[in-house]
N, CA, C and O of each residue as an XYZ file, in Angstrom:
712
protein
N     109.660    133.795    127.067
C     109.055    132.291    126.629
C     108.531    132.227    125.349
O     108.979    131.490    124.471
N     107.445    133.100    125.201
C     106.583    133.150    124.072
C     107.513    133.454    122.742
O     107.389    132.858    121.672
N     108.361    134.382    122.988
C     109.296    134.730    122.029
C     110.087    133.677    121.471
O     110.272    133.601    120.257
N     110.610    132.781    122.368
C     111.397    131.644    121.981
C     110.705    130.683    121.357
O     111.331    129.890    120.653
N     109.265    130.566    121.493
C     108.514    129.597    120.695
C     108.275    130.065    119.341
O     108.154    129.303    118.382
N     108.198    131.515    119.270
C     107.903    132.026    117.847
C     109.159    131.626    117.035
O     108.951    131.235    115.886
N     110.303    131.669    117.436
C     111.643    131.236    116.566
C     111.858    129.844    116.589
O     112.379    129.340    115.594
N     111.513    129.047    117.658
C     111.707    127.652    117.667
C     110.818    126.905    116.894
O     111.319    125.905    116.379
N     109.496    127.136    116.644
C     108.673    126.415    115.916
C     108.965    126.497    114.562
O     109.070    125.414    113.987
N     109.142    127.633    113.824
C     109.510    127.669    112.386
C     110.906    127.125    112.220
O     111.180    126.498    111.197
N     111.866    127.337    113.222
C     113.144    126.604    112.911
C     113.074    125.130    113.093
O     113.935    124.501    112.479
N     112.233    124.449    113.805
C     112.000    123.087    113.870
C     111.418    122.564    112.753
O     111.827    121.486    112.323
N     110.338    123.276    112.092
C     109.793    122.750    110.957
C     110.710    122.890    109.650
O     110.692    122.088    108.717
N     111.465    123.967    109.724
C     112.656    124.046    108.647
C     113.568    123.036    108.692
O     114.018    122.534    107.662
N     113.926    122.646    109.922
C     115.133    121.376    109.998
C     114.384    120.115    109.635
O     115.024    119.277    108.999
N     112.973    119.819    109.981
C     112.591    118.751    109.548
C     112.328    118.558    108.066
O     112.520    117.475    107.514
N     111.897    119.606    107.455
C     111.882    119.727    105.945
C     113.173    119.431    105.200
O     113.335    118.587    104.319
N     114.182    120.385    105.777
C     115.593    119.993    105.408
C     116.067    118.629    105.364
O     116.698    118.211    104.393
N     115.789    117.909    106.377
C     116.084    116.532    106.621
C     115.524    115.500    105.633
O     116.162    114.548    105.185
N     114.114    115.842    105.322
C     113.492    115.126    104.292
C     114.130    115.413    102.904
O     114.328    114.440    102.177
N     114.441    116.540    102.502
C     115.023    116.927    101.296
C     116.345    116.275    101.243
O     116.679    115.656    100.232
N     117.042    116.365    102.168
C     118.509    115.625    102.146
C     118.300    114.255    101.954
O     118.961    113.690    101.083
N     117.444    113.591    102.660
C     117.196    112.206    102.414
C     116.800    111.826    100.885
O     117.295    110.892    100.255
N     115.951    112.601    100.475
C     115.494    112.422     99.056
C     116.600    112.558     98.071
O     116.580    111.843     97.069
N     117.552    113.400     98.259
C     118.800    113.657     97.356
C     119.482    112.287     97.210
O     119.960    111.957     96.124
N     119.535    111.470     98.305
C     120.282    110.206     98.182
C     119.497    108.918     97.696
O     120.010    107.799     97.716
N     118.256    109.165     97.275
C     117.486    108.114     96.788
C     117.826    107.932     95.259
O     118.188    108.841     94.512
N     117.655    106.644     94.923
C     117.803    106.284     93.479
C     116.459    106.594     92.720
O     115.498    105.907     93.064
N     116.278    107.447     91.826
C     115.168    107.687     91.188
C     114.488    106.547     90.269
O     113.358    106.649     89.792
N     115.426    105.354     90.080
C     115.029    104.182     89.331
C     114.219    103.121     90.254
O     113.680    102.109     89.807
N     114.221    103.509     91.583
C     113.761    102.627     92.573
C     112.490    103.213     93.087
O     112.393    103.562     94.264
N     111.546    103.324     92.260
C     110.244    103.907     92.796
C     109.491    102.667     93.418
O     109.238    101.687     92.718
N     109.168    102.728     94.636
C     108.512    101.641     95.092
C     107.049    101.427     94.391
O     106.357    102.391     94.063
N     106.705    100.263     94.222
C     105.370     99.914     93.490
C     104.426     99.669     94.657
O     104.772     98.875     95.531
N     103.372    100.237     94.723
C     102.144     99.788     95.506
C     101.640     98.435     95.254
O     100.816     97.917     96.008
N     102.120     97.832     94.191
C     101.593     96.471     93.852
C     102.302     95.316     94.464
O     101.870     94.163     94.431
N     103.597     95.748     95.116
C     104.494     94.627     95.541
C     103.601     93.983     96.739
O     103.004     94.691     97.550
N     103.576     92.656     96.758
C     103.006     91.889     97.780
C     101.543     91.741     97.582
O     100.821     91.251     98.451
N     101.087     92.186     96.383
C      99.611     92.207     95.953
C      99.407     91.336     94.831
O     100.354     91.176     94.060
N      98.154     90.662     94.588
C      98.112     89.851     93.503
C      98.101     90.864     92.088
O      97.600     91.982     91.966
N      98.760     90.129     91.196
C      99.006     90.842     89.904
C      97.512     91.184     89.280
O      96.524     90.466     89.431
N      97.550     92.289     88.631
C      96.319     92.499     87.985
C      95.951     91.389     86.855
O      96.770     90.807     86.144
N      94.660     91.238     86.846
C      94.116     90.073     85.978
C      93.995     90.714     84.550
O      93.566     91.851     84.352
N      94.373     89.953     83.699
C      94.229     90.543     82.267
C      94.147     89.348     81.312
O      94.524     88.238     81.688
N      93.627     89.572     79.999
C      93.553     88.547     79.017
C      93.915     89.217     77.734
O      93.195     90.132     77.334
N      94.854     88.887     77.125
C      95.401     89.659     75.733
C      95.544     88.595     74.845
O      95.634     87.410     75.168
N      95.565     89.122     73.546
C      96.003     88.223     72.294
C      97.421     87.990     72.319
O      98.194     88.894     72.637
N      97.857     86.719     71.972
C      99.331     86.630     71.760
C      99.893     87.220     70.394
O      99.241     87.164     69.352
N     101.016     87.728     70.476
C     101.523     88.385     69.457
C     101.801     87.392     68.259
O     101.606     87.746     67.096
N     102.248     86.178     68.581
C     102.533     85.427     67.552
C     101.324     84.682     66.815
O     101.416     84.198     65.687
N     100.181     84.658     67.612
C      99.019     84.071     67.084
C      97.794     84.748     67.655
O      97.249     84.189     68.606
N      97.302     85.859     67.204
C      96.255     86.681     67.848
C      94.949     85.902     67.977
O      93.998     86.438     68.545
N      94.850     84.686     67.490
C      93.593     83.863     67.735
C      93.555     83.233     69.125
O      92.558     82.723     69.635
N      94.823     83.339     69.696
C      95.061     82.607     70.992
C      95.303     83.794     72.043
O      96.152     84.671     71.883
N      94.453     83.700     73.122
C      94.576     84.654     74.203
C      95.496     83.958     75.299
O      95.777     82.762     75.367
N      95.883     84.950     76.111
C      96.761     84.590     77.245
C      96.274     85.392     78.507
O      95.887     86.554     78.387
N      96.299     84.836     79.549
C      95.917     85.338     80.895
C      96.936     85.053     81.913
O      97.560     83.993     81.869
N      97.152     85.953     82.851
C      98.144     85.634     83.927
C      97.673     84.380     84.679
O      98.450     83.669     85.317
N      96.514     84.178     84.579
C      96.022     82.795     85.340
C      96.610     81.608     84.728
O      96.616     80.554     85.364
N      97.173     81.687     83.393
C      97.629     80.632     82.749
C      99.081     80.110     83.285
O      99.573     79.022     82.985
N      99.721     81.175     84.207
C     100.946     80.889     84.839
C     100.838     80.401     86.360
O     101.826     80.291     87.086
N      99.567     80.132     86.747
C      99.422     79.653     88.083
C     100.169     78.589     88.460
O     100.176     77.605     87.721
N     100.930     78.587     89.672
C     101.783     77.509     90.064
C     103.172     77.678     89.623
O     104.048     76.881     89.960
N     103.406     78.766     88.827
C     104.850     79.090     88.318
C     105.243     80.397     88.886
O     104.446     81.278     89.207
N     106.620     80.463     88.992
C     107.269     81.686     89.183
C     107.654     82.226     87.800
O     108.262     81.490     87.022
N     107.323     83.487     87.461
C     107.609     83.947     86.134
C     107.779     85.493     86.006
O     107.298     86.253     86.847
N     108.438     85.902     84.989
C     108.757     87.408     84.862
C     107.705     87.905     83.690
O     107.451     87.319     82.638
N     107.237     88.992     84.110
C     106.346     89.814     82.977
C     107.325     91.018     82.584
O     107.582     91.935     83.364
N     107.810     90.923     81.374
C     108.652     91.986     80.913
C     107.878     92.905     79.841
O     107.442     92.474     78.773
N     107.787     94.062     80.227
C     107.041     95.208     79.380
C     108.088     95.725     78.531
O     109.123     96.224     78.971
N     107.787     95.592     77.236
C     108.741     95.957     76.057
C     108.054     96.368     74.804
O     106.892     96.080     74.516
N     109.048     97.211     73.939
C     108.355     97.677     72.737
C     109.486     97.791     71.649
O     110.630     98.093     71.990
N     109.180     97.563     70.428
C     110.129     97.563     69.463
C     110.769     99.184     69.362
O     111.869     99.306     68.824
N     110.174    100.224     69.805
C     110.440    101.556     69.611
C     111.294    102.082     70.875
O     111.758    103.216     70.992
N     111.404    101.019     71.795
C     112.185    101.295     73.245
C     113.611    100.968     72.992
O     114.031     99.828     72.791
N     114.369    102.121     73.020
C     115.865    102.036     72.903
C     116.350    101.288     74.090
O     117.212    100.427     73.917
N     115.862    101.540     75.342
C     116.476    100.881     76.631
C     116.102     99.317     76.461
O     116.831     98.441     76.924
N     115.031     99.066     75.833
C     114.874     97.481     75.665
C     115.875     96.874     74.964
O     116.193     95.709     75.206
N     116.450     97.584     74.056
C     117.529     97.004     73.249
C     118.742     96.579     74.143
O     119.426     95.577     73.935
N     118.942     97.582     75.292
C     119.931     97.438     76.203
C     119.916     96.137     76.929
O     120.906     95.412     77.033
N     118.682     95.867     77.450
C     118.405     94.582     78.408
C     118.224     93.212     77.549
O     118.294     92.101     78.076
N     117.990     93.415     76.208
C     117.488     92.176     75.463
C     118.517     91.109     75.328
O     118.203     89.919     75.324
N     119.793     91.542     75.213
C     120.693     90.343     75.237
C     120.756     89.516     76.516
O     120.960     88.303     76.457
N     120.581     90.171     77.697
C     120.523     89.472     78.898
C     119.188     88.601     79.054
O     119.199     87.535     79.670
N     118.071     89.111     78.473
C     116.913     88.209     78.417
C     117.115     87.051     77.540
O     116.584     85.978     77.827
N     117.828     87.183     76.509
C     117.904     86.047     75.470
C     118.798     85.041     76.203
O     118.660     83.825     76.077
N     119.625     85.560     76.894
C     120.722     84.574     77.572
C     119.888     83.791     78.790
O     120.031     82.587     79.005
N     119.025     84.630     79.531
C     118.297     83.893     80.618
C     117.358     82.832     80.038
O     117.269     81.728     80.576
N     116.603     83.183     78.860
C     115.797     82.210     78.258
C     116.615     81.044     77.739
O     116.223     79.893     77.930
N     117.691     81.293     77.117
C     118.629     80.191     76.647
C     118.786     79.214     77.773
O     118.635     78.010     77.567
N     119.105     79.726     79.043
C     119.374     78.794     80.172
C     118.211     78.343     80.845
O     118.315     77.579     81.805
N     117.034     78.770     80.403
C     115.748     78.323     80.928
C     115.734     78.423     82.361
O     115.508     77.417     83.033
N     115.981     79.683     82.962
C     115.977     79.890     84.384
C     114.629     80.167     85.050
O     114.319     79.813     86.188
N     113.846     80.871     84.158
C     112.482     81.249     84.616
C     111.668     81.546     83.283
O     112.239     81.962     82.275
N     110.396     81.324     83.333
C     109.577     81.685     82.045
C     109.527     83.154     82.022
O     109.293     83.750     83.073
N     109.698     83.719     81.058
C     109.582     85.336     80.672
C     108.315     85.457     79.769
O     108.240     84.797     78.733
N     107.358     86.268     80.148
C     106.392     86.469     79.160
C     106.476     88.003     78.730
O     106.661     88.892     79.561
N     106.338     88.218     77.492
C     106.509     89.553     77.119
C     105.264     90.452     77.065
O     104.255     89.940     76.581
N     105.206     91.547     77.436
C     104.025     92.398     77.457
C     104.386     93.514     76.317
O     104.917     94.568     76.668
N     104.097     93.267     75.006
C     104.363     94.263     74.013
C     103.661     95.468     74.226
O     102.441     95.332     74.141
N     104.086     96.673     74.492
C     103.317     97.754     75.003
C     103.315     98.885     73.968
O     104.321     99.435     73.519
N     101.990     99.165     73.642
C     101.747    100.351     72.670
C     102.617    100.239     71.510
O     103.329    101.194     71.199
N     102.624     99.087     70.799
C     103.431     98.897     69.671
C     102.609     98.291     68.484
O     101.530     97.728     68.669
N     103.130     98.427     67.375
C     102.613     97.845     66.236
C     102.879     96.278     66.168
O     104.065     95.951     66.209
N     101.891     95.229     66.065
C     102.372     93.936     66.075
C     103.372     93.487     65.114
O     104.242     92.669     65.414
N     103.250     94.039     63.913
C     104.303     93.910     62.775
C     105.722     94.296     63.205
O     106.689     93.543     63.093
N     105.759     95.498     63.693
C     107.066     96.049     64.201
C     107.695     95.204     65.299
O     108.907     94.988     65.323
N     106.768     94.686     66.294
C     107.233     93.823     67.314
C     107.732     92.544     66.897
O     108.744     92.109     67.447
N     107.088     91.803     65.891
C     107.523     90.579     65.422
C     108.841     90.681     64.527
O     109.667     89.770     64.466
N     108.933     91.745     63.924
C     110.238     92.045     63.178
C     111.243     92.333     64.140
O     112.342     91.854     63.860
N     111.173     92.973     65.184
C     112.137     93.353     66.148
C     112.616     91.931     66.836
O     113.824     91.731     66.955
N     111.716     90.995     67.267
C     111.970     89.755     67.879
C     112.908     88.911     66.889
O     113.945     88.343     67.232
N     112.353     88.930     65.588
C     113.087     88.188     64.581
C     114.496     88.632     64.560
O     115.423     87.822     64.554
N     114.673     89.959     64.548
C     116.136     90.617     64.310
C     116.978     90.424     65.551
O     118.178     90.171     65.441
N     116.387     90.536     66.725
C     117.189     90.510     67.957
C     117.027     89.236     68.829
O     117.619     89.196     69.907
N     116.319     88.276     68.457
C     115.957     87.032     69.125
C     114.855     87.208     70.001
O     114.674     88.349     70.424
N     113.943     86.144     70.420
C     112.934     85.958     71.108
C     113.091     85.218     72.333
O     113.099     83.987     72.300
N     113.234     85.942     73.557
C     113.625     85.253     74.830
C     112.275     84.915     75.502
O     112.294     84.357     76.599
N     111.021     85.245     74.861
C     109.927     85.074     75.565
C     109.222     83.721     75.415
O     109.197     83.282     74.265
N     108.661     83.002     76.345
C     107.966     81.906     76.315
C     106.695     82.146     75.389
O     106.176     81.288     74.675
N     106.288     83.461     75.527
C     105.148     84.078     74.621
C     105.175     85.597     74.931
O     105.668     86.106     75.938
N     104.536     86.273     73.852
C     104.396     87.720     73.966
C     102.957     87.934     73.714
O     102.367     87.239     72.887
N     102.301     88.961     74.460
C     101.038     89.335     74.322
C     100.998     90.876     73.844
O     101.959     91.602     74.100
N     100.025     91.301     73.239
C      99.896     92.704     72.831
C      99.070     93.603     73.693
O      97.906     93.284     73.935
N      99.543     94.613     74.134
C      98.867     95.681     74.802
C      98.885     97.006     74.169
O      99.371     98.022     74.667
N      98.259     96.895     72.926
C      98.262     98.132     72.028
C      97.864     99.457     72.608
O      98.450    100.506     72.344
N      96.738     99.341     73.486
C      96.327    100.704     73.891
C      96.841    100.785     75.386
O      96.466    101.738     76.068
N      97.643     99.871     75.901
C      98.226    100.336     77.151
C      97.567    100.208     78.411
O      98.078    100.565     79.472
N      96.282     99.631     78.281
C      95.456     99.443     79.575
C      96.063     98.485     80.562
O      95.997     98.741     81.764
N      96.715     97.278     80.073
C      97.139     96.489     81.077
C      98.497     96.963     81.761
O      98.838     96.698     82.914
N      99.173     97.683     80.868
C     100.309     98.387     81.426
C      99.903     99.431     82.488
O     100.594     99.532     83.502
N      98.911    100.146     82.323
C      98.323    101.243     83.230
C      97.947    100.280     84.548
O      98.211    100.723     85.666
N      97.433     99.185     84.434
C      96.897     98.320     85.494
C      98.131     97.917     86.439
O      98.040     97.864     87.665
N      99.306     97.639     85.702
C     100.460     97.401     86.473
C     101.276     98.400     86.912
O     102.300     98.189     87.562
N     100.784     99.729     86.518
C     101.576    100.846     87.001
C     102.760    101.170     86.139
O     103.706    101.776     86.641
N     102.776    100.816     84.905
C     103.906    101.000     84.141
C     103.826    102.433     83.600
O     102.829    102.834     83.000
N     104.903    103.189     83.829
C     105.115    104.514     83.256
C     106.257    104.731     82.212
O     106.593    105.821     81.750
N     106.813    103.477     81.911
C     107.957    103.513     80.999
C     108.335    102.152     80.607
O     108.059    101.182     81.313
N     108.938    102.066     79.536
C     109.476    100.700     79.174
C     110.935    100.674     79.049
O     111.421    101.651     78.481
N     111.785     99.710     79.483
C     111.226     98.354     79.860
C     110.961     98.418     81.415
O     111.682     99.098     82.145
N     109.903     97.687     81.888
C     109.812     97.418     83.339
C     109.592     95.826     83.431
O     109.092     95.217     82.485
N     109.942     95.261     84.472
C     109.843     93.914     84.656
C     109.192     93.577     85.882
O     109.485     94.262     86.862
N     108.278     92.555     86.029
C     107.594     92.154     87.187
C     107.979     90.744     87.527
O     107.853     89.894     86.645
N     108.432     90.402     88.707
C     108.623     89.015     89.250
C     107.296     88.660     89.943
O     106.858     89.404     90.820
N     106.659     87.566     89.583
C     105.333     87.085     90.008
C     105.465     85.703     90.420
O     105.914     84.841     89.665
N     105.043     85.453     91.731
C     105.089     84.040     92.238
C     103.956     83.138     91.909
O     102.986     83.370     91.187
N     104.269     82.034     92.593
C     103.271     80.755     92.135
C     101.939     81.211     92.359
O     101.065     80.849     91.572
N     101.638     82.004     93.384
C     100.325     82.455     93.737
C      99.781     83.718     92.868
O      98.725     84.287     93.142
N     100.497     84.032     91.956
C     100.067     85.271     91.236
C     100.377     86.662     91.958
O      99.830     87.701     91.590
N     101.266     86.612     92.979
C     101.505     87.923     93.593
C     102.880     88.588     93.224
O     103.960     87.999     93.240
N     102.693     89.800     92.917
C     103.973     90.556     92.498
C     104.958     90.612     93.529
O     104.580     91.079     94.603
N     106.137     90.235     93.427
C     107.195     90.177     94.351
C     108.237     91.211     94.119
O     108.851     91.667     95.084
N     108.476     91.605     92.932
C     109.419     92.777     92.579
C     109.157     93.373     91.271
O     108.690     92.780     90.298
N     109.533     94.718     91.345
C     109.267     95.457     90.067
C     110.714     96.033     89.697
O     111.253     96.840     90.454
N     111.268     95.646     88.639
C     112.413     96.333     87.978
C     112.031     97.442     86.985
O     111.436     97.252     85.924
N     112.437     98.593     87.452
C     112.267     99.784     86.643
C     113.493     99.987     85.583
O     114.649     99.946     86.004
N     113.256    100.176     84.392
C     114.473    100.289     83.403
C     115.005     98.874     83.099
O     114.515     97.827     83.520
N     115.957     98.989     82.396
C     116.563     97.776     81.782
C     117.171     96.981     83.040
O     117.681     97.507     84.029
N     116.998     95.491     82.782
C     117.683     94.608     83.731
C     119.061     94.559     83.464
O     119.452     94.195     82.354
N     119.940     94.924     84.469
C     121.353     94.869     84.217
C     121.794     93.422     84.729
O     121.067     92.691     85.402
N     123.056     93.123     84.325
C     123.630     91.899     84.898
C     123.634     91.903     86.436
O     123.263     90.918     87.075
N     124.065     93.043     87.013
C     124.092     93.130     88.478
C     122.777     92.987     89.123
O     122.658     92.372     90.183
N     121.676     93.601     88.447
C     120.448     93.344     89.076
C     119.822     92.054     88.886
O     119.015     91.630     89.713
N     120.144     91.392     87.832
C     119.873     89.920     87.475
C     120.321     89.161     88.761
O     119.535     88.575     89.505
N     121.804     89.242     88.959
C     122.474     88.318     89.864
C     122.277     88.586     91.209
O     122.200     87.674     92.032
N     122.177     89.927     91.546
C     121.975     90.281     92.945
C     120.568     90.436     93.494
O     120.357     90.336     94.702
N     119.640     90.670     92.646
C     118.398     90.960     92.987
C     117.390     89.945     92.564
O     116.728     89.296     93.374
N     117.287     89.817     91.146
C     116.190     89.049     90.582
C     116.259     87.635     90.772
O     115.351     86.999     91.309
N     117.417     87.082     90.302
C     117.732     85.676     90.445
C     117.700     85.025     91.841
O     117.172     83.921     91.974
N     118.254     85.682     92.894
C     118.128     85.113     94.279
C     116.616     85.066     94.755
O     116.209     84.226     95.558
N     115.875     85.984     94.221
C     114.325     85.977     94.558
C     113.791     84.921     93.915
O     113.075     84.153     94.556
N     114.044     84.694     92.531
C     113.434     83.526     91.720
C     113.784     82.325     92.542
O     112.920     81.505     92.854
N     114.931     82.218     92.869
C     115.408     80.770     93.628
C     114.637     80.602     94.903
O     114.277     79.489     95.286
N     114.382     81.718     95.566
C     113.701     81.704     97.125
C     112.204     81.332     96.623
O     111.611     80.444     97.236
N     111.657     81.891     95.679
C     110.261     81.718     95.323
C     109.942     80.284     94.898
O     108.925     79.677     95.236
N     111.030     79.756     94.033
C     110.780     78.428     93.482
C     110.731     77.323     94.702
O     110.062     76.293     94.629
N     111.509     77.676     95.788
C     111.319     76.745     96.908
C     110.096     76.736     97.649
O     109.711     75.727     98.240
N     109.445     77.863     97.642
C     108.210     77.936     98.365
C     106.998     77.123     97.710
O     105.893     77.120     98.252
């Protein structure tokens, strides 16, 4: 009996670990769950990119469903999603606030002039502190924030047409009704 337990316990531990590892292999690394989902968005106040004399706070969006899109002029993947953001802005589907992350304001302005400006406004986060508060570890990242200022969704990486149609826009519609 004791001999059986000596073999059974390590075998059971091995099987459990193997199952966890196998499950992990099937996960999408782009879908890292954010601990902020369902919690109030971090409060911030930053200077606007277009007019640094004017500050913007997330509180300014109270009562609105909106997107916070973290981007930078040096970000190659940001170029990938940018045409979609321009199209969304043209259709006026949801306000998009840009959080220009660890970027030079002159470079950011030139980038928006060259590729189009989909943002209701952009703010500058030159030192990345607000990005850290939101748990940003790379750009682009996009947060869907509801009327009460609660983060409802985090998109890691570029927004694709599929993610927009199947995940983000249905949630925007649902939150608009609430």
